N, C-alpha and C positions, 0 to 999 in steps of 0.2 A: 910842316911835315908831321910834327907830333899831334897837332890839332887834327889833321886828316886821319891820323891813326886812331885817335879817340872817337872821332865821328864815324869812321869805318867800323869800329868795334860795336858801337851802339846800333848802327844800321844792320850789321850782321846779326846781332842778337835779336833785334826786332823781327827780321825776316825769318831767322831760324825758329823763333817761337811760333810764328804764324804758319810755317809749312811743315814742321816736324810732327810725327805721329805721337799722340798722347793717349794714355789709357782712359783718362777722364777729361772733362772739359778743361780743367786746370789741374796740373800736377806739381810735384815738388820742384822740378826744374823751372816751372813758370814763376814761382815765388822767388827762387834764386836769381833768375834773370832780371826781375824788377829791382830787387834790392842791390844786386851787383852793379847795375847801371847807375842807380842813385848814389851808391857809395864811392864808386871809383871813376869810370870814364866821364860821367856828366860833370862832376866838380872840376876835372881837368879841362873840359871844354869851356866851362863857365869862366875859369881863371884866364885861359888863353884868349877868350873873346873880350875879357875885361881890359880896360886901359890901366888898371891898377893891379898888375900881376903880383906885386909884392905887398899885398894888403897885410896890414899889421892887425889882424884880428886877435881876439882873446885866445884863440887856439894856436896862434903862431908867434907868441911873444918871444920864445927862445929858439925858434926853428927857422933855418934858412932853407928856402925852396928854390930849386933851379928847374923851371918848367921846360927848359931846353934839353934836359938830360934824357937820354933814351932808357935809362935804367928803370924808372918808375913805370912807363908804359909797357916795357918788356915784362916786368913783374906782373902787371895787370893782365896782359895777354896770356902769359904762362898759366896763371892761376885759373882763369876762366876755362881755357881749353883742357887743362888737366882735370878740373872738376867735371866737365862734360864727359871726358873720356871715362873717368871713374864711374859716373852715373850710368853709362851704357855698357859696362862690363857684364858679360854673360854670367860670371860667377855670382854677382849680386842677385840676379834674377833667379838663377838655379838654386841658390841657397835659400832664398825666400820661399820658393815653391815647395820646399821640403817641410815647411811649417804649416800645420793644420790646427785651427782653433775651432772647437765645437762647443756651443752653448750647452751647459748641463743644467741650467736653472731656467725657470719660466720668467716671463716679463715681470711677475710680482717681485722677484728678487731684485731686478734692476730698479724698480720703483722704490723698494725698501732701501736699497743702497743709496739711491739719490736722496731720499729723505734723511738718511744718516749724515751724508755729506753736508746737506743744507743745515742740519741741526748743529753740526760741529762748527760750521762757518758762522752761524748765528750766535752760538755761545762764545766763540772767540771774539766776535765784535762786542758782545755785552761785557766780557771780562776786560777787554782793552779799553772800552769806554769808561767803565767804572774806575779803572786805574788812572784814567786821565781826567777825572772830574766830570764825566758825562759825555754824551755823544757829541754835543755841540763843541765842547772844548777839544775833543779828540779830532774832529774834522778841522777845527781852526788851527791846530798844531801840526796837522799832517804835512803841509807844504814846508813849514819851518824845520820839521824833523828830517824831511828828505833833503833839504839844503844844509843840514847839519848846523843850523843856527842855534837850535836847542839840543840838549842831550837826549839820547834815547832812553825812555822810561824803563823801569824794571818789568820783566815778564813780556817784553815786546816781541818775543818769539812767537806769540800767538798770532801775529800778523801773517805768518806763513800759512795759516789755515783759512784766512779770509776767503781766498779765491777758490776754495773747494766748492763754493756755490756755482762756479762756472761749470764744473763737471755735473753738478746736480741739474743745472739748467739744460745742459746738452742731453743728459739721459732722459729727462722728462720730455723734452722736445722730440727726441727720437721716437718716442711712443706716441705722443700727442699728435704729431704731424706726419705720421707714417701711414700711408694709404692702406697698408696691409695689417695694421694693428687693430685689434679688437678691444683694446683696453682704454678707449677714450671715454672721458667722463668730465663732468663739471668740476669734480674734486681735483682731477688731474690738471685742469686749466688753472684752478686756484693755486695749486702748488707751483705751477710754472710761473705765474705772476709773482708769487712770493719769492721764488728764486731770483727773478729779475730785480726785485726790490732789494734783496740782500746783496746782490752783485753791485747794484748802484751804490749802496753804502760802502762796500769794499773799495770801489773806485775812489770815493771821496776820502776814505781813511788812508789809502796808500798814496794818493795824489800823483798818479802818473797816467799820461794819455795812452801809453802803449797798451795797457791792459784793456781799456774799453774799446780801443781800435781792434784788437784781436778778437774780443768777445763778439762785437757786432759783425766783424768780417766773417767769422766762423759760421754764423747763422746764414748770412747771405750766400757764402760759397757752397755750403751744404745744399741750400735751396737750388742753386744754379746747377750743381752736379746732378741732383735728382731729376731736374727738368731737362738736363742735357743741353741747355741753352741759357742765354742771358735775357731776362725780361726787361725791356726798356724802362718801364715804370719803376720796377724794383731797383734797377741799376741807378736811375736818377735819384731815387730816395736815399739809397745807401751811399752814393758818392757825395750827395749833399750833406748827409749826416757825418760821414768821415771827414769831409772838408771842414765842417764846423768844429769838430773835435780837434783836428790837427791844427787849425788856425787859432782857435781860442781856448784850447784846453789849458795851456799854461796860465793864461790870464784868469780863467775861472778858478783854478786851484789857488793861485796867488791871492785872489779876492776873498776866498773863503777864510783867510786868516782873520778877517774882521767879522766873521759870523757871530761871534759872541756879542758884538756891538749892534747887531740887528741886520735885517735884510737890506735896509737903506744904505748902510755902510758898505755892504758887499757890492750892491749895484753901483754905488758911486765910485768905488775903487776899480771895479771892472771897467766902467766907462772911461776912467782916467787912464787905465792901462791901454785900452783900445786907442784912445786919442794919441797917446805917446807913440804907439806903434805906427799909426797913420803918418805921423810927422817924420818918422825915421824909416818909412817903408822903402826908401831908395837906398838905405844904408846896406851896401853889399855884404859887409862883414856879418850882419845878422843872419843872412842867408847861409853864408859859409859856416858860421858857428853851429847852425842848426843841423846841417846835412853832411858836412864834409870832413868830420873827424877821422874816419877810416882812411880817406885819401891823404890828408896831411900826416897821418901817423906813419905812412910809408917813408916819408922824408926823414922822420925821426928815427925810424928803424935802420935806414941805410946810412945815416950820417952820425949815429951815436956809437959809442963803444960800450960793450956790455958782454957778460958771460951768457952763453947759450943756456936756455931754461929747460930744454928737453921736455919731459912730460910732467915737470914739477907742478905746473899750474893746475893740472887735473887733481893731483893729490891735495894741494892747498884748497881747491874748490870743495872737495869732499870734506876736508878737515874743518872748513868754515862752519859746518853745522854743529861742531862740538863746542860746548861752553868754554869761554876763555880760561876759566880756572882749571880746566882739564888740559886743554891744548890751545894756545894762541897761534892760529895759522898765520904764517908770514904773508906779506903783501903779494898780490898776484900781478899779472902782466899789465893790467890797467894802471896800477899805481906807478910802475916804472915808465910806462908810456906817457903818463901825465907829466912826470918829472922831466922827461926828455923834451916834451912839447912846451910846457909853460913853467917848469921849475917850481911846482907847488905840490903840497900834499893835503890841501884843504878839500879837494874833490878829486874825482877820477874820470878820465876820458878813455872810453873803451878803445882798444887798439885797432879793431877791425881784423878781418880774416888774414889779409896778406901780412901785416905787421906782426901779428901773433905767430904766424909760421916762421917769419924771419927771426923773431926773438927766441923761438924754440930751437930751431935747427938750421938757420940760415937758408940758403937757396935749396939745398937738398931737402930740407924740411918742408919748404914750400911745395915741392913736387909730391913728396910723400903724403903730406896732410891733404893736399888738394885731391889726389886720387882717392884717399881714404874717405874724405868727406863726401865726394860724389858717390862712392860705393855704398856708404852707410845710408845716404838719402834714398838711393834706388832700392836698397834692401827693405827699409821701413815702408817705402811706398808700395812695394810689391806685396808685402805681408798684409798691410791694411787694405789694399785694393782687392786682393784675392778674397777677402771676407766681407767686403762692403755690401754685397747684395744679400748675403745670408744672415748677417748680424746687424740689426737695425741701428745700433749705436756706433758701429765701426766707421761710418762716414764722418762722424764728428772727430773721431780719433785720427782718421786720415787727414782731414783738413788741419786740425790743430797741430798734429805732428809735423806737417809741412811748414806751418808758421814757426814752430820751435826750431826746426832744422835750418830754415833759411835765416832765422834771427842771428845765428852764429856768424853769418857774413858780416854783420854790422858790429857785434859785440866781441865775439871771439875770445871771451874770457870765461873759462869753465865755472868760476865762482858766480859770475853774473847769470850765466845760463842755468846753473843748478838752483840758485837762490830764487831767481825770477819765476822759474817754472816748476818749483818744488811741488806745488799742489797738483800739477798735471802728472808728473812722474809717479807720485805716491798713489793718487786716486786711480790712475790708469793701471798701475801694477796690481792693486787689490781687486779692481774690477775684473781683470783677465783671470787672476788666480782663483777668485771666489765664484765667478759665474761661468767659467769655461774650462774645458780640458784642452791642454796644449800638447800636441804630439809632433815630434820631429822624426820624419821617416822619408826614405827615398820613394816609397810607394805612392806618395802624394804628388811627386814632382810632375809626372806626366798628366795625371788626372786634373790637377789644379792649374796647370800652366795656361795662361791666356796670351793671345797674340799681342805683342807690344813692339814689334819690329817694323 
């Protein structure tokens, strides 16, 4: 019965995504639908189909799951439908239509701003590399730092500025590949290639697959939205690239630990990692560990005893930017979720959207946060969509905002959200403030409203 419920929800989401009206080829709810299925109903289906329903994975060392309980599927259904309801509230659309953004500077300002972002990113990489004994050592230590095997070096906060190169790439690309733009030149192409090079260095220094996946995906999705369709050749290329990154990214970063020993050491360790994965590819716990933390966290949230966190995690997330000597922010929801799941404080397992809502305000919180989350997504979508044809860089903001918003489905920890996307929030804020005039007025509501019903 529960298996049919999960299957029914996935089928409903797929059909709903195919038949519903969308403002663009892909919108915010499209991203949410994909990530929601991957995080919640699909892991339930996988477990129920499995002959080992009580798998003792590394995520389930201290958590008992009862797949026959109706509580978890009920929470999943409630979350999905309240997010969809919030996303389709007229108040989100009407509020967004009151906002008007008009560029007040020419394309030269955008190019200048992009160059500044690239310069800051490049200087941050140089400072960080010097601090770690050179670029090779910095890349070698990246995976160890992320795994907390070695201590974080002094002045590591410059890492927050590495990914400003992303915004630099997006802005240069918005001019370089815009059919209406007259600012194309060989110099601009060189700058764009330079921005890609800096971004690649950032990937290796931060050592996480998610960043490069978002970076590549943004370019493809902007291209698709502009064309109004998916190109089969481009789709195959990007799917292949994304599959390689998803499948082998962890092994690549792990092998770079041996970069200081030479390229041969890197390739040998990479091959050994691939061979080890091939031998254990039938190990279902590896699949569960990789994709199912939000699903398992629901059992932790419903079976554990804790005080409701209310909105404290948003405060702690903002406070995490302060130096520890000024204010040492308390642990956020991921810390407690990890303790409930595996009883350790050596690493953190993100709670996922549903568990985060339960930890905050229990079942009423789930409904309130789901409605609010859907409303915010539609509001941001409407604002960026309204200006996507008039402002050449807004399509990149539209796509990446959708990625950031939908990311919260998986992580649902304000600290992770704010720290991971710090570069996007700060660069986007100054881009809008310095290059545009923002007006909030009812007189734009009718003039700027577009059909989306």
